[in-house]
C-alpha positions in Angstrom: 85.3 62.8 124.6 85.8 60.2 127.3 89.3 61.1 128.5 93.0 60.5 127.7 92.9 56.8 128.6 90.0 56.0 126.3 90.3 52.6 124.7 92.2 51.0 127.6 90.6 48.2 129.6 91.1 47.7 133.3 90.3 44.5 135.1 89.7 45.4 138.7 89.9 42.6 141.2 90.4 44.9 144.2 88.1 45.7 147.1 87.6 48.3 149.8 89.7 51.4 149.0 93.4 51.4 148.0 92.9 49.3 144.8 89.5 50.8 143.9 90.9 54.3 144.4 93.6 53.6 141.8 91.1 52.0 139.3 88.7 54.9 139.8 91.5 57.4 138.8 92.0 55.3 135.6 88.2 55.3 135.0 87.9 59.0 135.5 90.6 59.5 132.9 88.7 57.5 130.4 89.6 53.8 130.8 86.9 51.1 130.7 87.0 49.5 134.1 85.5 46.0 134.7 85.0 45.6 138.5 84.8 41.9 139.5 82.7 41.4 142.6 81.4 38.5 144.6 77.9 37.5 143.5 76.4 37.4 146.9 77.7 40.5 148.6 79.9 42.4 146.2 82.6 44.7 147.5 82.7 44.8 151.3 82.1 48.6 151.3 78.6 48.2 149.8 77.6 47.3 153.3 79.7 49.8 155.2 76.9 52.0 156.3 74.8 53.8 157.2 74.4 56.1 155.4 73.1 54.2 152.4 71.9 55.8 149.2 68.1 55.7 148.9 66.9 54.0 145.7 63.4 53.3 144.4 63.2 50.2 146.5 64.7 51.7 149.7 68.3 51.7 151.0 70.9 50.5 148.5 74.7 50.8 148.6 76.7 52.5 151.4 78.1 56.0 150.8 81.6 54.4 151.3 81.1 52.3 148.2 80.0 55.3 146.2 83.2 57.3 146.9 85.5 54.9 145.0 83.5 53.1 142.4 82.2 55.5 139.7 83.2 54.9 136.0 83.2 51.2 136.5 81.1 48.3 135.3 80.1 45.9 138.0 80.6 42.2 137.0 79.6 39.7 139.6 81.6 36.5 139.2 82.7 33.9 141.8 86.2 33.1 140.6 86.6 30.7 143.5 84.7 28.3 141.1 86.6 26.9 138.1 84.0 28.2 135.6 84.2 31.7 137.2 88.0 31.7 137.2 88.0 30.8 133.5 85.7 33.7 132.7 88.0 36.1 134.6 91.0 34.7 132.7 89.2 35.4 129.5 88.7 39.0 130.5 92.4 39.3 131.5 93.4 38.3 128.0 91.5 41.4 126.7 92.7 43.7 129.5 95.5 46.2 129.4 95.7 46.6 133.1 94.8 44.4 136.1 94.5 45.7 139.7 94.2 43.3 142.6 94.7 43.5 146.4 94.6 39.9 147.5 97.1 38.5 150.0 100.5 37.7 148.4 100.2 34.5 146.3 96.5 34.1 146.9 95.4 34.4 143.2 97.8 31.7 141.9 95.4 29.0 143.0 92.9 30.4 140.5 95.4 30.9 137.7 95.0 34.7 138.1 98.5 35.5 139.2 100.8 37.6 137.1 102.9 34.7 135.8 99.8 32.8 134.6 98.1 35.8 133.0 101.1 37.4 131.4 101.9 34.1 129.6 98.7 34.6 127.7 98.8 38.4 127.6 102.5 39.6 127.6 101.4 43.3 127.4 99.4 43.1 130.6 100.2 45.6 133.3 99.4 43.8 136.6 99.3 45.9 139.7 99.3 44.1 143.1 98.3 46.2 146.2 99.0 44.6 149.6 99.8 45.7 153.1 103.5 44.9 153.0 104.4 43.9 149.4 105.4 40.7 147.7 108.7 40.3 149.5 110.2 40.7 153.0 109.4 39.2 156.4 105.9 40.7 156.6 104.8 39.8 153.0 102.3 37.2 154.2 100.6 39.5 156.7 97.3 41.3 156.0 97.5 45.0 156.2 94.9 47.6 157.0 95.1 51.4 156.9 94.8 51.8 160.7 97.6 49.3 161.3 99.8 50.9 158.7 99.2 54.4 160.1 100.6 53.0 163.4 103.4 50.9 162.1 104.7 53.5 159.6 105.4 56.2 162.3 102.5 58.4 161.1 100.6 58.1 164.4 103.7 58.9 166.3 103.6 62.4 164.9 99.9 62.9 164.9 98.1 64.0 168.0 98.7 66.3 171.0 102.1 66.3 172.7 102.5 64.6 176.0 102.4 67.8 178.1 98.9 68.8 176.7 95.4 67.7 177.6 94.2 64.9 175.2 97.8 63.8 174.6 98.5 60.5 172.7 98.9 59.1 169.3 95.9 59.3 167.0 95.1 58.3 163.4 94.4 60.7 160.7 90.6 61.2 160.2 90.8 59.7 156.7 92.3 56.4 155.5 95.3 58.2 154.1 97.6 55.1 153.9 95.0 53.5 151.5 94.6 56.7 149.5 98.4 57.3 149.2 98.9 53.8 148.0 96.0 54.1 145.5 97.6 57.2 144.1 101.1 55.7 143.9 99.5 52.6 142.2 97.8 54.8 139.6 101.0 56.8 138.9 103.0 53.6 138.5 100.4 52.1 136.1 100.6 55.2 133.9 104.5 54.9 134.0 104.1 51.2 133.0 101.8 52.2 130.1 104.4 54.6 128.8 107.0 51.8 128.9 104.7 49.5 127.1 104.0 52.0 124.4 107.7 52.0 123.7 108.5 48.3 124.1 105.3 46.4 124.0 106.2 44.9 127.4 103.8 44.6 130.3 105.1 44.3 133.8 104.2 43.5 137.4 103.8 46.4 139.8 104.2 45.7 143.5 102.5 48.4 145.7 102.5 48.2 149.5 100.6 50.3 152.0 103.6 50.4 154.4 106.0 51.4 151.6 103.7 54.2 150.4 103.1 55.6 153.9 106.8 55.5 154.7 107.5 57.4 151.5 105.2 60.2 152.5 106.8 60.7 155.9 108.5 63.4 153.8 110.1 66.2 156.0 109.5 64.2 159.2 111.4 61.2 157.9 114.2 63.5 156.5 114.4 65.3 159.9 115.5 62.0 161.3 117.8 60.9 158.5 119.6 64.3 158.3 119.4 65.6 161.8 119.1 62.4 163.9 115.9 63.7 165.3 113.0 61.4 166.4 110.0 63.6 165.6 107.1 63.5 168.1 103.5 64.8 168.3 103.1 68.5 168.0 99.3 68.8 167.7 98.7 71.3 164.9 102.1 72.9 165.1 104.7 72.4 162.3 107.9 70.6 163.1 110.0 73.0 161.0 108.1 76.3 160.5 106.9 78.8 163.1 104.2 80.3 163.3 102.3 77.6 161.5 99.4 76.3 163.7 95.9 77.1 165.0 95.2 80.0 167.3 92.1 80.8 169.3 90.1 83.9 168.5 87.3 85.6 170.5 84.7 83.3 168.8 86.6 80.2 167.5 89.8 79.2 165.9 91.9 80.4 162.9 94.9 78.8 161.1 98.0 80.9 160.6 100.6 79.6 158.2 103.7 81.9 157.8 106.0 80.2 155.3 108.7 82.9 155.3 110.1 85.9 157.2 108.2 88.5 155.2 104.9 86.8 156.0 105.8 86.8 159.7 106.6 90.5 159.7 103.2 91.1 158.0 101.5 89.1 160.7 103.2 91.2 163.4 102.2 94.4 161.6 98.5 93.5 161.4 98.6 92.5 165.1 100.4 95.7 166.0 103.3 93.8 167.5 106.4 95.6 166.2 108.4 94.4 169.1 108.1 90.8 168.0 109.1 91.6 164.5 112.1 93.5 165.8 113.2 90.9 168.3 116.4 89.3 167.1 115.3 86.0 168.4 112.5 85.9 166.0 114.2 87.5 163.0 114.4 84.2 161.1 112.7 80.8 161.2 115.6 79.2 163.0 115.1 81.5 166.0 111.3 81.3 165.8 111.6 77.5 165.9 114.0 77.5 168.9 111.8 79.9 170.9 108.5 78.9 169.6 106.6 78.8 173.0 107.4 82.4 173.9 106.6 83.7 170.4 103.4 81.8 170.1 102.2 82.9 173.5 102.6 86.5 172.4 100.9 86.0 169.1 98.1 84.0 170.8 97.3 86.7 173.3 96.9 89.3 170.5 94.9 87.0 168.2 92.4 86.2 171.0 91.2 89.9 170.8 89.9 89.4 167.2 86.8 87.7 165.9 87.6 85.0 163.4 85.9 86.8 160.5 87.7 90.0 161.2 91.1 88.2 161.5 90.5 86.3 158.2 89.8 89.6 156.5 92.9 91.2 158.0 95.1 88.3 157.0 93.9 88.3 153.4 94.4 92.1 153.2 97.9 91.8 154.7 99.1 88.9 152.7 99.3 86.5 155.6 98.3 82.9 154.7 95.5 81.7 156.9 92.0 80.3 157.0 89.2 78.6 158.9 88.9 75.1 160.2 85.8 74.0 158.2 83.5 71.2 158.9 82.8 68.8 156.0 79.4 70.4 155.3 81.0 73.8 155.2 83.7 73.0 152.7 81.3 71.1 150.4 79.2 74.3 150.3 82.1 76.6 149.9 82.0 79.0 146.9 85.6 78.0 145.9 84.6 74.3 145.7 81.5 75.3 143.7 83.6 77.5 141.3 86.0 74.6 140.7 83.2 72.2 139.9 84.3 69.5 142.3 80.8 68.2 143.0 79.4 66.2 140.1 75.8 65.0 139.9 75.4 61.6 138.4 72.4 59.3 138.0 72.3 55.5 138.5 70.5 53.3 136.0 67.4 53.2 138.3 67.1 56.9 138.2 68.7 57.5 141.7 70.7 60.7 141.8 74.2 60.5 143.2 76.5 63.4 143.8 80.2 62.5 143.9 83.4 64.5 144.7 85.1 64.6 141.3 88.6 64.2 140.0 90.6 67.2 141.3 93.0 68.0 138.4 91.7 70.0 135.5 93.2 68.9 132.2 92.8 71.5 129.5 92.6 69.1 126.6 91.5 65.8 128.0 89.5 66.4 131.2 88.2 63.7 133.5 84.7 62.5 132.6 81.8 61.1 134.6 80.2 58.4 132.5 79.0 55.7 134.8 77.5 56.3 138.3 78.5 53.6 140.8 76.6 50.6 139.6 74.4 48.1 141.5 75.9 44.7 142.1 76.3 42.8 138.8 74.7 45.4 136.7 77.1 44.9 133.7 77.6 41.2 134.1 75.4 40.2 131.2 76.7 42.9 128.8 80.3 42.1 129.4 80.0 38.4 129.3 78.0 38.7 126.1 81.0 40.5 124.6 83.0 37.4 125.4 80.4 35.3 123.5 78.7 33.9 126.6 75.1 33.6 125.5 71.9 33.7 127.6 71.6 30.0 128.0 75.1 29.7 129.3 74.6 32.6 131.6 71.4 31.0 133.0 73.4 27.9 133.9 76.1 30.0 135.6 73.4 31.9 137.5 71.8 28.7 138.7 75.2 27.5 140.0 75.7 30.9 141.8 78.8 31.6 139.7 77.5 34.9 138.4 74.9 37.5 139.2 73.6 39.5 136.3 70.3 41.0 137.4 68.2 38.6 135.3 
């Protein structure tokens, strides 16, 4: 079995992260993904290291590339050249889905825009991923995750508040605007596939990093829309729920996340603080939010008497949600991650082992599959072009012109 999207073909013209993340989701679910890369350097992220994976001949591709490019066939074609653009158009005629993240309008000069390709392939689902979308005053701008985190308001609610040491806006430690957009793109593509199955019609999908990040402002955005509030930075505290933050222990830090009044009373019981549970100011979340500083000071003083391990155990026994602040190495070695099978060992065609972090949802009938380790640049060019009827003599001419790279 190769997944629920088996038989679908995805032409991936995207680079870096948002687009490749969407196409990797489709590949994990069984689609055949043709990743078009520049013959000389490939996807930019192949060089975004160290660290680099160590192959038989020394350092190869960067870890960054490996995170978003499994289950894809690397095809190195320069579509800036007419012969290369013609090859990509031929692939588009056979594709069900196309994903691209070029600046708005940039692909039209190569005949690779939606209008041109859908004329030859009306069922094509064409997904454009840009910083600001195909319309609006910012449509011509380039957009990067860091810029979007700032523009969208995300950084205004991320970081320590102004009255604490280390205050100031800060980006999230992962490129979340790219990742959210990639997930929205994949979701939209699946919706478009359902529409096509009913009508036979393809369509153009316009995904923007700014739109996606604004959409996931969620409760912070609604706090402003409903309450007229302008949320600010709260560090690790929650804007709507108390207590819901980190606390210092005798030997480190713990996270406490009380989502309802019963959990708060259980926390007070394990800390032997009946007076806080009985205080009418803290009886419900409205009061706890209003008088958060006094409440958290009392909780913090009690929690500092515990070691982290003892407090974790007490919270688990008492039904209080909480946990540690793990480093990356710790969570990747965590028994829960192992039990869920999130780390998948793959092998590149040259025998190099690669471990990837797998698809997170477990489908009981059609699980994700791991068929192709992230390929070397142009590894599948010859095979895919041969399927178009491009023979070795023609490929040799294209290689000599620098239009393709196929490992020969």
